[in-house]
N, C-alpha and C positions, 0 to 999 in steps of 0.2 A: 777762281779756278773753274774750268768747264768740264762737267762731267758729261760722258756720252750717253749714259743711261742711269736709271735709278739703281741698278746693281752696282755700278762703278761707285756711285755715291755712297751707297751703304757699305761697301767694302772699305772705302777710304775712311769713312767715319768710324767704323769699327777698329780698323788697324791704327789710325793716327789719333783720334780723339778719345775713343772709349779707354784706350791704354792709359791715358793721362788721368783718369778719374781719382786714382789714390792720391796722387801728387796735388791735384786741385783741391780735394777735400782737406788734406793737411794745410794747405795754404789758407782756405776759407775758415778752418777751425782756429788758426792763429789770428786771422783777422777779426773774427766774430766772437771768439771765446765761448762759443755754445755749439756743441756738436749737432744738435737737432736743426738749428739756424743754418749752420754750415751745409747740412744735407739738403735743406730746401733750397738754398742758393745754388748748390751744385746741380740740382735738377733744372733750375732756371737756366744755369749757364749752358748745360748740355742741350736744352731745347733750343736756346738762342744760337748756339753753334750749329746745330742741324739746320735750322731755318736760314741762316746767314752763310753757309758753307761756301756758296759761290764767291763771296767776298774775300776769301782766303787768298793772300798774294803769294806766300811762299809755302807751297803744299808739302815740301819735304821737311819743314821745321815749323809746325802749326802751334808750338808752345806759346811764344809770345802773343800771338793773336788770341789763343784760347785763354791764356791767364789774364789778358786785358779784359776779356769779356767777363771773366770771373770777378776781377777787381771792381769793374763797373757795377756789376750787379750786387756786390757786397755794399758798395758805397750807396747806392740806391736803397738797399734794404736798411742800412744804418740811418739814412736821412728820414725814411718813412718811420722808423722806430722812434726817432727822435721827436717827430712831429706828433706822433701818438702820445708819447710820454708827456709832452707839454699839454696836450689836450686833456689827458686824464687827470694831470696835476692841477689844471685850471678848474676841472669839474669837481675835485674832491670836496672842497668846502660846500659846494652846491648839493652834493649827495649825502654828505655825512650825517646830517641830522634826519634824513628821509628813509633810511634803511635800518635793518636790525642792529640795535645797539649791542647786542651780544657778540657781534662779529669783532675780531680784532682789527685794529687799523691796517695792519698788514694785509689781511685777507680783503678788507673793503678796497684798498689801493689795488691789488691784484685784480679783482673782479671789475673795478672801475677801469682800469687800463685796458683789459681785454674787451670790455663793452665799448669803449671809446674807438678802439682799433677795429671794431666791426661796423661802425657808422661810415657812411660815405663822407668824403671830404666836406662836401656841402653842409651835411647834417653837423659835423664837427664845428665847422665855421659858424652856423647859426648859433650853437651853444656856447661856443667861446666868446663870440662878439656880444651876446645877449647877457650871458650869465656871468662869465668871469670878468669881461672888460666893462660890464654894465653899461654898454652903449645904449642910448635911446632908440627906439624903433626907427627913427628917421635916419640916424647914423648907420645903423645896420642895413637899411634899404639902400643908402647911398653906396656903402662899401660893396655890398653884393649886388648892387645894380638890379634890384627887383622892386615890384610894386608892394604896397602895404599888405595887400591880401596874400600875395605869395610868401611875403616874409613871415606873416603871422601864421599862415598854415604850414610853412616850412619849419618854423621854430617848434610849433606844436607837435608836428610829425617827429622831429628830431629828439625831443623830450620823450615821447611816448616810446619811440623805438629804443632809446638809450635805457629808459627804465624797464622795458620789456626784456631786453638783452641781459641788463643787470640782474633782474629778478631770476631769469632763467639759469644764468650761471651761478647765482648764489644758492639756488635750489638744488643744484647738482653737486653740491659740497657734501 
C-alpha cells in the first residue's frame, strides 16, 4: 500500500490496525496461555505491522495480514522459549551443586532458566556443548568453527556471565 505522507500512514494505522489490538491480544493469550507474554508479543506485532505497513495488499481488510504477523511472532517466541528451556535443563545438573543448597529445586530451576535466557545464543552453545554434552574442546571448536583460544575464552566468559546473572537473580529473591 502506498501512503502519500506520514499523516495518511498514521491515520490508517490508527483506524485499521490499532482497532484490532483487543482481538489480537485475545488470540495471543489463547496461543501462549500467558497474559504477560501475549502483551509482549502484541507489542512486537504492532511494531512489525507499522514497519511493514507498505507490504499490506488488501488495505480494506488488514485482519488476515495482521493476524499472520501475530501468529508468526508467537511461533518465534515459542521456539525461543523452547530453546531456552532446553538450555537451562541441560545446565541444571551443572549448577545444582554450586549454589545455595537452601533454595528449593523449583527456585533454582526458575533462576537458572532466567539466567540462561539472558545469555547470548553463542554463550548458551558454549555451555551446552561443553558442560551438558561433555564434548571435548576439539569437538566444540569444530562445531562452533572457532580456534582453541576463542573457544577457551568464550566458554570462560559464558560461565562467568551465567554465574553472575544467576547470583544477581538469586540475591533479588
